[in-house]
C-alpha positions as CSV (number, residue, x, y, z in Angstrom):
1,M,-24.0,-16.8,-8.8
2,G,-22.1,-14.5,-11.1
3,K,-19.0,-15.5,-13.3
4,F,-16.7,-13.8,-10.7
5,S,-18.3,-15.2,-7.5
6,G,-15.6,-16.5,-5.2
7,C,-13.0,-14.1,-6.8
8,L,-11.1,-11.5,-4.9
9,L,-9.2,-8.6,-6.9
10,A,-7.0,-6.2,-5.0
11,S,-5.4,-3.3,-7.0
12,D,-2.7,-0.9,-5.9
13,Y,-4.0,2.8,-6.1
14,D,-1.2,5.1,-7.6
15,G,0.2,4.1,-10.8
16,T,-2.2,1.2,-11.1
17,L,-5.9,1.9,-10.6
18,A,-5.4,5.7,-10.9
19,D,-4.1,7.0,-14.1
20,S,-1.2,9.7,-14.4
21,H,-3.6,12.5,-13.6
22,G,-4.7,10.6,-10.3
23,R,-8.1,9.7,-11.9
24,I,-9.8,6.3,-12.4
25,P,-10.8,6.2,-15.8
26,Y,-14.4,5.5,-17.0
27,E,-13.2,2.3,-18.8
28,V,-11.7,1.2,-15.5
29,R,-14.8,2.1,-13.5
30,E,-17.0,0.2,-15.8
31,A,-15.0,-2.9,-15.9
32,I,-15.0,-3.1,-12.0
33,K,-18.5,-2.6,-11.9
34,Y,-19.0,-5.5,-14.2
35,F,-16.6,-7.5,-11.9
36,T,-18.5,-6.8,-8.8
37,G,-21.9,-7.1,-10.5
38,E,-20.9,-10.6,-11.4
39,G,-20.2,-11.5,-7.6
40,G,-16.4,-10.6,-7.3
41,L,-15.0,-8.7,-4.3
42,F,-12.8,-5.7,-5.4
43,T,-10.7,-3.7,-3.1
44,V,-7.7,-1.5,-3.0
45,C,-4.4,-2.3,-1.3
46,T,-2.4,0.7,-1.1
47,G,0.7,2.4,0.7
48,R,-1.5,5.2,1.6
49,T,-2.9,5.7,5.0
50,K,-6.6,6.1,5.8
51,Q,-5.9,9.8,6.4
52,G,-4.2,10.0,2.8
53,F,-6.6,7.7,0.9
54,H,-9.5,9.8,-0.4
55,A,-10.7,7.7,-3.3
56,Y,-13.1,5.3,-1.5
57,D,-16.1,4.7,-3.7
58,P,-18.8,2.4,-2.6
59,E,-19.8,1.8,-6.2
60,L,-16.5,0.2,-7.1
61,I,-15.0,-1.1,-3.7
62,N,-17.0,-3.7,-1.9
63,A,-14.4,-5.1,0.6
64,P,-12.3,-3.7,3.4
65,V,-9.5,-1.6,2.0
66,L,-6.0,-2.7,2.9
67,L,-4.1,0.6,4.0
68,A,-0.4,1.6,4.7
69,N,0.8,-1.6,2.7
70,A,-2.0,-3.7,4.5
71,A,-0.6,-2.9,8.0
72,M,-4.2,-1.9,8.5
73,G,-7.5,-3.4,7.2
74,Y,-10.4,-0.7,7.3
75,D,-14.0,-1.0,6.3
76,F,-14.9,2.5,4.9
77,K,-18.6,1.4,4.9
78,S,-19.1,0.6,8.3
79,E,-16.2,2.6,9.5
80,I,-14.6,-0.2,11.3
81,T,-10.9,-1.1,11.7
82,K,-10.8,-4.7,11.0
83,Y,-7.2,-5.1,12.1
84,V,-3.9,-3.3,12.8
85,T,-0.3,-4.7,12.4
86,G,1.8,-1.9,13.2
87,V,5.2,-0.9,14.5
88,E,5.0,-1.4,18.2
89,K,6.3,0.9,21.0
90,E,9.2,-1.5,21.7
91,D,10.6,-0.4,18.5
92,I,10.8,3.3,19.2
93,P,14.4,3.0,20.0
94,V,15.0,2.2,16.3
95,V,13.2,5.5,15.1
96,E,15.2,7.4,17.6
97,Y,18.4,5.9,16.5
98,I,17.7,6.9,12.9
99,R,16.5,10.4,14.0
100,D,19.7,11.1,16.1
101,N,22.1,9.6,13.5
102,Y,20.4,11.3,10.4
103,P,19.1,14.6,11.6
104,G,18.8,15.7,7.9
105,L,16.1,13.1,7.1
106,G,12.3,14.0,7.7
107,I,10.6,11.2,9.4
108,E,6.8,10.7,8.9
109,I,4.8,8.8,11.4
110,Y,1.3,7.6,10.8
111,S,-0.6,6.1,13.8
112,Y,-3.2,3.4,14.4
113,D,-5.8,6.1,15.2
114,F,-5.4,8.2,12.1
115,R,-3.0,10.8,13.4
116,S,0.2,11.9,11.6
117,C,3.5,13.8,12.7
118,V,6.9,14.5,11.3
119,I,10.3,15.0,12.9
120,N,12.9,17.0,11.2
121,P,10.7,17.8,8.3
122,V,12.3,19.0,5.1
123,R,10.4,20.6,2.2
124,R,9.4,17.3,0.5
125,N,7.9,16.0,3.7
126,I,5.6,19.1,3.8
127,E,4.6,18.6,0.3
128,H,4.0,15.0,0.9
129,F,1.4,15.8,3.4
130,E,-0.2,18.6,1.4
131,W,-0.4,16.2,-1.7
132,Q,-2.3,13.8,0.4
133,S,-4.3,16.5,2.1
134,I,-3.1,15.1,5.4
135,D,-3.2,17.2,8.7
136,Y,0.1,16.8,10.6
137,E,2.0,18.0,13.6
138,I,5.7,18.9,13.6
139,V,7.4,17.1,16.7
140,K,10.9,16.7,18.3
141,D,10.5,13.5,20.0
142,V,8.7,10.4,18.9
143,P,5.1,10.4,20.3
144,Q,4.7,7.0,22.1
145,D,0.8,7.4,22.0
146,M,1.1,7.1,18.1
147,F,2.2,3.5,18.4
148,P,1.4,1.1,17.0
149,A,2.3,3.1,13.8
150,V,0.9,1.8,10.7
151,K,4.0,3.1,8.8
152,I,6.8,5.4,9.0
153,M,8.1,7.2,6.1
154,I,11.6,8.7,5.8
155,H,12.6,11.2,3.0
156,V,16.1,10.2,2.0
157,G,16.2,11.6,-1.6
158,E,16.9,9.4,-4.6
159,E,20.7,9.9,-4.5
160,R,21.0,8.5,-1.1
161,C,18.2,5.9,-1.2
162,M,20.5,2.9,-1.8
163,D,23.2,3.9,0.6
164,F,20.5,4.4,3.4
165,Q,19.0,1.0,2.7
166,N,22.5,-0.6,3.0
167,F,22.9,1.2,6.3
168,L,19.5,-0.1,7.6
169,S,20.4,-3.6,6.2
170,G,23.6,-3.4,8.6
171,I,21.6,-2.6,12.0
172,N,19.2,-4.4,14.1
173,L,15.7,-3.2,13.0
174,G,13.9,-5.3,15.6
175,G,10.2,-5.7,14.7
176,I,10.8,-3.3,11.7
177,K,11.4,-3.8,8.1
178,F,11.9,-1.6,5.1
179,I,10.5,-1.9,1.7
180,P,13.2,-1.8,-1.1
181,Q,12.8,1.3,-3.2
182,Y,14.5,3.4,-5.8
183,G,12.6,6.5,-5.0
184,E,13.2,9.3,-2.6
185,F,11.0,8.1,0.2
186,L,11.6,4.9,2.1
187,E,8.8,3.1,4.1
188,L,9.3,1.3,7.4
189,I,6.5,-1.1,8.4
190,S,6.1,-4.0,10.8
191,L,8.1,-7.2,10.2
192,K,4.8,-9.0,10.6
193,T,2.9,-7.4,7.6
194,D,3.1,-6.9,4.0
195,K,0.7,-6.5,1.2
196,G,0.8,-10.3,0.4
197,K,0.0,-11.3,4.0
198,G,-2.7,-8.7,3.9
199,L,-4.4,-9.8,0.8
200,L,-4.5,-13.6,1.9
201,R,-5.8,-12.4,5.1
202,L,-8.8,-10.6,3.7
203,A,-9.3,-13.7,1.3
204,D,-9.6,-16.1,4.4
205,I,-12.0,-13.4,6.2
206,Y,-14.3,-14.0,3.1
207,G,-13.7,-17.7,2.7
208,I,-12.2,-17.3,-0.6
209,D,-9.9,-19.8,-2.0
210,H,-6.4,-18.6,-2.7
211,G,-6.5,-20.0,-6.1
212,R,-9.2,-17.3,-7.0
213,V,-7.4,-14.4,-5.5
214,F,-6.0,-11.8,-8.1
215,A,-3.8,-8.7,-7.5
216,V,-2.7,-5.7,-9.8
217,G,0.4,-3.6,-8.7
218,D,3.1,-1.4,-10.2
219,G,5.7,-0.9,-7.5
220,A,8.3,-2.5,-5.1
221,N,5.7,-2.4,-2.3
222,D,3.4,-4.6,-4.2
223,V,5.9,-7.4,-4.7
224,T,4.6,-9.6,-1.9
225,M,1.0,-8.9,-3.1
226,L,1.9,-10.0,-6.7
227,S,3.7,-13.1,-5.5
228,S,0.9,-14.2,-3.1
229,A,-1.9,-13.8,-5.7
230,A,-2.9,-16.9,-7.9
231,V,-2.1,-14.3,-10.7
232,G,-0.2,-11.2,-10.4
233,F,-0.7,-8.6,-13.1
234,V,1.6,-5.7,-13.6
235,P,1.0,-2.6,-15.6
236,E,3.3,-1.8,-18.5
237,N,4.5,1.4,-16.4
238,G,5.3,-1.0,-13.4
239,D,8.9,-0.9,-12.0
240,A,11.5,-3.6,-12.1
241,Y,10.7,-5.0,-8.8
242,A,7.0,-5.3,-9.6
243,K,7.8,-6.8,-13.1
244,S,10.1,-9.4,-11.5
245,A,7.4,-10.6,-9.2
246,G,4.3,-10.5,-11.3
247,D,3.0,-13.0,-13.7
248,V,1.4,-11.1,-16.5
249,I,2.1,-7.7,-17.7
250,V,-1.0,-5.8,-18.7
251,S,-1.6,-2.3,-20.4
252,S,-0.2,0.9,-18.5
253,N,-2.3,2.7,-15.9
254,D,-3.1,5.3,-18.6
255,D,-4.3,2.5,-20.8
256,F,-6.8,0.9,-18.3
257,A,-4.6,-1.5,-16.6
258,V,-7.2,-2.8,-14.1
259,A,-9.6,-3.3,-16.9
260,D,-7.2,-5.4,-18.9
261,A,-6.7,-7.5,-15.8
262,I,-10.4,-8.2,-15.3
263,A,-10.7,-9.1,-19.0
264,R,-7.7,-11.7,-18.6
265,I,-9.3,-13.0,-15.2
266,E,-12.6,-13.6,-17.1
267,K,-10.5,-15.9,-19.4
268,I,-8.8,-17.6,-16.7
269,I,-11.6,-18.7,-14.3
């Protein structure tokens, strides 16, 4: 029995586990190996989909990865989808309503079976797919066979982000919710899921007491994960949403945030 046996640690990827260059620093890698070597379970809980998450490393991650803000649990080792909680077909009319009333907004759809498409793409949508090395199709209609969709992303631009969120708050979204953001993309996911629910669902699968569940995250989509964990750690570079939900501020992602969190967990347990 190692000192971290019975502990689960989930980390966001971009801005948390990875540094500003998109790399996992050596110091962080060694800290994670120490954590898992002493019996801990480590995973990533990310907004990225499977087709956009290329950082799986069996030397570091020893539990299913929570993808698309935990709409999907996927075991990369066995290549098995553990669960999907996506936007269902009955909510396609909501997506069509947004498409018809905001034709200038590019709508990205990510399916349960790892396909991707975009409606009314703008330059930033194309750059977004290319940045993640994701193959995609440009379509006019919402493809029903891509549902349940693990997430839908809409490029609204930073200048319109708050106004568009106010618009969404005023309409019936059915089984969909949006994650409050300051940035240029807005994410729509199933009302039934979030990172916090996914984190505790994973803990229950492994029989881990919720009092030994820890999380690290830097953004608005990490708020529920940080709140659901026994202790939520936020890197110094985290946004206001994350810092309001977390318990402890750790060093920035460029100064080994996850390694700092592991050192603090060791003192807590």
